N, C-alpha and C positions, 0 to 999 in steps of 0.2 A: 834672778837666782842663778848662781853659778856653782858648779861642782867640778873640781879639778883633781886629777890623779897625777902622781909624780912618778918619776923613774926610780929604779932601785937605788941609784946613787943619791938622789935627792932625799929619798925616804930614809936612807942610812944617815945622811946629814941631819935630817929633821929629828930623827930619834936621838942623835947625839946632842943636838941643840936643846931638845926637850928637857934634858937633864941639866943643862948648863944655864938655862935662862933663869933669871931672877925676876919673878913676877911680883910686882909691888902694887897691891890694891890700894888706891888712893881715892879720895873724893875729888870731884871736879871743882877747881877753884880758879880757872882762867878768868882774869879780870877784863880782858880785851874782847872786843867783838869778833867772834870766830868767822864771821862772814865778810869781814873787811877786805876790800880789794888790795890793800897793802900787804896782805899776808902772802907768804911764800906759797909755791906750788904744793899741791898734795904730794905725798910720798910715793909717787910712781911716775914713770916717764911715758906710760902708754895706757890709755883707758881700755884698750882691747885685751890686756893681759888679765886673766882672772886672778883674783886676790886670795880667795879662800879655797880650802880643800879639807875634807875629812881625812884625818891622819889615823886616829884610832877611834874606838867607840867612846873614849873619854877625852879626846883632844881634837882641836881644830888648828890647822896651820894657816898663818897669815903671811902671805908672800909680799915682801916689800921690794919692788923693783926700782931702786933708787941708787944713783951714783952719789955716794956720800962725800966725795972729794971736793965738790963745789960748794959745800955748805960749811963755811969756816966756823960758824958759831952754833953748830948743831948741838942740841941738848938732849931732847927726849922725843919719844913717840907716845902720843896719847891715843888710847884705844877705848872707844865707847862700844859696849856690846848690848844690843837690845834684842828682846824676844818679840817676834812678829805675832801679834794677836789676831789681826785680820788684815785684809788688803790695804787698809788705810790707817792702821793703828799698830803702834809698837809700845813696848814697855821696857824701860831701862833695866838691864839685868846686872851689869857691873861696869865700872870704869877703872882702868888701870894704866900705868905708865911704865915705860921701859927706857932706860938710859941708852942713848945711841952708842955710847962708848962700850957698852956691854954686848952689843949685837955683833955677832960674827956671821958674815954672810947676809942673806936677805930674807930669813925666815924667823918669825916669832911663833912659838907654840903656846896656844891658849889651853890650859888645863884647869881653868878656874870653874870647877863644878859644871863642866860641860855635860849635858844630858842628851840622850837619844830622843828621837821623835819630836824634836823642836826645830823651828826655823829661826835662825839667828841673823841679825843685821849688825854689821861692823862698820864703824866710822873711824878711820885712821888718819891722824894729823901729825905733821912735823911740829916740833917745838923748837924755836930759834930765839936768839937774843939773850938778853939778861933777864934775871928775875924781876917781876913775874914774866914768864915766857910768853912770846907771841906764837900762836898756833896757826898752822896753815888751814886752808879749806880742807874739808874731809874727802877722803876717798871712800866711797860707800860700796859695799858688796853684801850679798846675802847668801846663805847656805842652809839647805834643809839637811840637818844632821840626822841621818837615818841609816839603818842597815838595809842592804838590798834584800828583797824577798825572793826565796826560791820560786822559780816559775816553770811553766810548761811541764807540769807533772803528768806522767803517764803511768798507768798500772796495767800490766798484762798478766793474766792468770796463766801459769805455765803447767800446773798440775792441780790435783784435787785440793791440795793444802798449801800451794806455793803461788806467790805472785812476785813479779819483778817490778820494782818501783824505780823510775828514772826521772830526774829533774835537771834543770839548768840553774846556774848561779853566776851572775855577773856583778861582782862586788863593787860598791862605791868606795868603801874603806878597803883598799887593796894593798897587797905587797907589804903589809905592815905586821903581819902575824896576828891581826886582831881576831880573825875568825878561827875558832877552835873546832867546831863540829856542826852537824845538822841534827836536829831533834825531830824525829818522826813520831807523831801521835796517831794512834789508831783507835777509833771509837766504833763499836759494834751497834747495829740496830737492835740487837738482842739485849734488853736491859739487864739480863742475868750475866752477861759477859763483861768483865772489868775492862777499863781503858788500858791500853798498852802503849809503851813508849820505847823507841829504839834510838840509839845514838850512832851516827856515822861520822867518822873523823874527816875533817876538811883536808884535801879538796875532792874526796870521793863524792860522786853524785848518783850512786846506784845502791840499792839495797834489795836483798831477797828476803821476803817475809814468808817463813815456812810454818807458820802457826795458824793458818786459816782453817775455818770450818765451812764446808760447802753448804749451800742453801742459806747463806747469810749475807747481809749487806754491811759494808764497812765504809767509813770515811777516814781518809788519810789527810793529815795536815803536816806541813814541813816548815820549821823555823831554822834560821841561821843563829848560831850561838857564839858569843865572843869569849875570850879568856877571862873577861871581867864578869862573865855570866849574864851579859845582856842578850836579849832575844829580839830578833826581828819579828815583824809581822809574818803571817803565814798564808800560803796558798793551800788550797785543799782540793780533793777529788774523791768521788764516790766510786765504789766497785761492788758489783753483785757477784759473789762467788758461786759458781755453778758447778754442776757435775752432770755428765751425760745420763739422761733418763731414758726410759724405754717407752716412747710414745706409740711405737708401732711394734706389735708382736702378733704372731699368727701361728696357727697350727692347722694341718690338714691330715686326716687319716688316709694313708696310701693303701692300706689294707687293714684287716682287723688287728694285726700285730705290729704294724709299722706306722709311725707318726712322724710327719715332717714338721720341724720346728723352725721358726724364723724370728729373729730379733733384729730390729733395725735401730741403730744408734743415730737417729737423725739430729740430735742436739749436741753433737760434738762441738766444743767451744771454739777451737781454732786449730790450726795445723800443728801447733806445738803440743797440743793436748792429746794424749793417747792412753789407752787402757793397758794396764800391766797384766791382767789376767781375767779370764771368764771361766766360771764353773757352773755347770748345769747338773742338777740332781733331780730325781723324781721319787715320789712315794705314792702308794695306793691308798685310797680312802680306807680308813680304819687301821692303817699301819703307820708306825713311827719310824720305820726303817727307810733311810735314804740310800738310793743307789746312784752312784755317779754315772752320768750319761755322757758328759763332754767336759773337757778342760783344755784351755789354750792360754799360753803365757807369753806369746810373742806374735808379731805380724797380725794383729787383730784388725779386721776390716770393719767398716761401718755397718755392714750387714752380715750377720752370722746365720748360717743355714746348717742344719744337721738332721739326720734321720735316726730316730730311736726305735729299737726293736723291743717290744714288750714280751714278757714271758707268760705264755698261756693266758692271755686276756679273755674275758668274756664280752659278748656283745653289750653295747650301751653301758660300759663301765667307766667310772670317773677315775682319772689319774691326774696327779698334781705335779707340776714342774716348778722347781726352785732354782732361780738363777742369781748368781752373785758376781758382780763385776767390780774390779778394784783398780785404784791408782794411788801410788804413794802411800800404801797401807790404809787408805780410806776405801771402804767397801760399801756398796749399796746392794740391796737384794729385792727381788720381786718374785711373785708366784703367778702361775697360769694353770688353769684347770682345763683339761680336754676330756672329750668323750669318745670312746672307741665306736666303731661302726655298729649299727644295730643288727647286723647280719654277718654271716661268714662267707668266705670263698669268693670275694670280689676284690679287684685291684684297680687302682687309679692309673689311667693312661693320660699323660700330659697331651695337651692339644698341639697342633702345628698349623701354621699358615702355609698356603700354597702346596699342599700335599698332592702329588700326582697319582691319582687313582687309575687302575686299569693296566693294560699291557700294551706297550708301544707297538709290538708286532701285530697286534690285532686292531690297531688304529682306534682304540676305544679309550684313550687317556683323557681324563678330566682333571683339571686343577681345582682343588677345593680347600676351604679352610675348615679345620676340625677343632672344635672346642674340647676341653678336657672332659673325660667321662670315666665312669667305672664300668668294668665288664667282668663277667663271671670267670673264675679260674677254671671251672669245670663246666661241661655241658650239664644242664639241669638234670640231676639224678631222679630216678623214679620216686625215691622216698620223699624228696622235696616236692615233686610234682603232685603227689597224692595228698600232701599236707602243706599248703602254702604258708602256714604260720610257723613252720619248723625252722629253728635257728640252732639246734643242737649240733655238736660236732659229730661227724661220721667218719668211719674208716672208708675213705673214698674208693679204694680198690675193691670193696665188697659190693658196690652198687653200680648197676648199669644205668646209662643215660635214659631219660624218658624218650620213647620213640612212638611212631604211629600217632604223632601229635600234629594236628592241622595248624595252619597259621592262625586261624580264629581261636583255637583252643590255647595256643601259646599266649595270645593277647589276653584272653580271659584269665589265664594263670597270672600274668604280670599284674593285672589290676587286683586280683584277689590277694596276692602276696603284699602289694602295696597297702591295701586296706588293713591287713593283719598286722603289719609291722610299723607303718608310718601314718596310717589313717586314710580314709577314703578320699579326703580332699586333695590328696597328692596323686591320685590315679592318673596315669599318663594317657589312657585311651578313653575316648568317648565315641561310641558307635564305630569302633575300629579305626578312628582317626587319632593319630598321636599328637600330643602337645609336649614338645620337647622342653618347655619351660617348667614342667612339673617335676617334682622331686622323686616320683615313683619309678618302679621297675618298668622296663620296656624292652623291646627287641633292639639290638644294635642296628644302626644304619649300615648299608653295604660299605660306606666309606670308613666308618668306625671299625667294622669287622676287619677289613683288609689292612687298615693302618695298624691295629693292634697285633695282627699276625705278621706283618711285614717289617715293622720298624726295626732297624739294625743300628744300635748305638755305636757312635764313633765312625760311621761310614756315611758316604753320600748316597749310597744305594739302599735297596731294600732286599729282604730275604725272599727267596722263591717259596720256601715253606716256613712255617712259624719257628721251627727249631734250627733251620739252616738252609742250605742250598741243595740238599738231596735227601731222598727217603731210602730207608731200607727196613727190613722186617723187625729190627730192634727199635725203630723210632716211631712207627705209626701202623695203624690197621687199615690196609688197603687190599686189593685183589691179590691173592696168593702171597700175602706177606709172611705167612707161616706162623702167626701167633697161635697160641694154644686154644683160642676160642672159636676157630674157624669151623670146628665140628659141633659147636654148641650154640648155634644161632648167629655166629659171625661177629656180633657186637662185643667189644671189650669193655670192661669196667672203666669208669671215668678215672683218668690219671694213671692208667696201667703202665704206661711207658715212662716210668719215673727213675729208672736206673737201679731199681731194687728187685723188681719182679723178673725172674727167669731170664737173665741176661739182657734185659732192656737197657737202653740208653736214656738218661734223663732228657726228655724231649720237650721241655717247656720252652715257651717263647722268652724273649728278653724280659718281659714283665711277669713271667711265671705262669703263663696260661698253657693248659694242656689240651690235646686232641683237636686242634683247629684244622688239622689235615687228616682226613680219613675218619673211620668209625661211623658217625652219622652226619649227614648233611644238616646244616644249621640255618634256620629261618633268619632272614633279615627283615627290616621294617619296610623296605622299598618295594615299589611296584614297577612293572614294565608298562609300556604304552598300551598293551593289550589287556591290562588288568591283572595279569599273573604276578605272583610274588617271587622275589629274588631270594635265593639261598646260596650259601657258599661253604666250601671246605671239603667236599667230596665225602665218600662213604666207603664201606668195606668192600664193595664190588667194583670200585673205580680203579683205573690205572693211576700210577703216581702223577702223571702229567695232568690228570683230571682233578687231582687234589691240591694243585698249587693255589697260592693265595689269590691270584688274580682271576681265577675261573669263576663263572657264575652259572647257576642253575635256575630254571624257571618252573614254577608249579602253581596250580590252582590253590587258592587259599584254603580250600576245603580238603585238600589231599591229606590222607592219613596213611603213611607208609612206614614200614619197619625201618627203613633207611633214613628217616627224617626225624630230627630232634631240634633242640634250640639251646641257646644260653641267653642270659639276661644282661641288660645294660642299664645304667642310670646316668642322667645328665649331672655332671659334677657341681656346677655352680648352683643350680636350684636346690640340689640336695644339701650342699654345705650351708647355704643361706637358711634352709629349713632346720638343719640339725645343730648347727653351732649357736 
């Protein structure tokens, strides 16, 4: 089988000849033996030269490489055309004759009902002598008359509703103007979606389909189409049209009113696919009012993090978040429900690896890993200490911290409060031994206490005091600080130094914690080698240097003193596992 392409010059010649040839269909009536050795040579001088080539989708060129000058009595060319049925079987299709005198050049164009998708066998003979003519031995060649199939199709989704389709085409019937266009057929796996067709003019081999629907499967097939409306066979490819989903979403209450939200777009399709916008809104159970929390319309990363501040939330209250993310006007939405903390006045402190606890000048520095934890914003007030079940809002500056509380009594309070709010199964203490894996209230470790007081955002160092690197009478309650309570029992109400009361400076820590330096010393969970318990923070009769974050006090666990109180902590991971 032989397939031949011609130059532009030959093709032009061919096309001209195609219109000048007189094709005379005749019946075969040669009376002589066509296999006789006395016959002249076949009408070609070289067996290596291909004889046939597809010219158009309705014609085949027959190349006759013969020097006609040495044939004095040339008469006709006889052409037998057979259709190959199988490897060893042919069927005569037609036989026709062409007078040599009418041939200009070396090409004969066969347009005699030539059909695509057939394999043809041609036998070409010279006719010489007088009538009846003597015919030469045949020159035999075959040609599979087909249109090339578009190949190497690739489909790349470039947005929510767009895909780029690229293919290759190497025509067998070429340089003839036979190919008009490519027909792209698209079938959806959804039976309710109709079949679509798109036409692309030749020689373009790329198309942008902008009518896709995400979460759907499509099959594309591409045909070559001729000016005669003949179609090639087709190659096909499947595509699953996707859209970024939200496999990962998380929320963490940082306090009663602040919620950390995280959305991770782990299923981004490829680097060309991006989100145009993200909108987050929230609403409260029982309310139809949506409040916009977040909007971003450019530079959207794979992980979206934001903190939402709620307005006057109540403990253990349900809030609902609605997120919508869009690309090319196609949008998807999702919801997430969160619960506020079941208590007030605690804040989440992120953990840190390799925190250096202690003071280098005292040669007591320890390097420790600290897991995330919650800690009380205020020293436990008397009103809460007397009623461990209390979760109501209080005017903090009206209440003094609980004092004259032993370490044992503080532990008992932690378990009681846990039982009232979370259930007895989450109590952190058993015979005064703490289980940090429980979700309940407990005393902070000395490492947690100092870390919460000292952490200084954006610096490599830590604060000397929770509110900064120095104390004065407007920042904390210490010896001769001059606050207005020194004549009334020395202890100031919790959170008194908030910047509102009598010329005070708002002296909260980075995470909003008050009174970690001065007022009352606070119990920690840790023990010394001698069995005494560690406390930190200093009290109203201490000098400022004694109130620094790194200082430690040691007392018997049974000590009840007006200068000693406490604040509570909770292990974050066990609590969140329990609460969420």
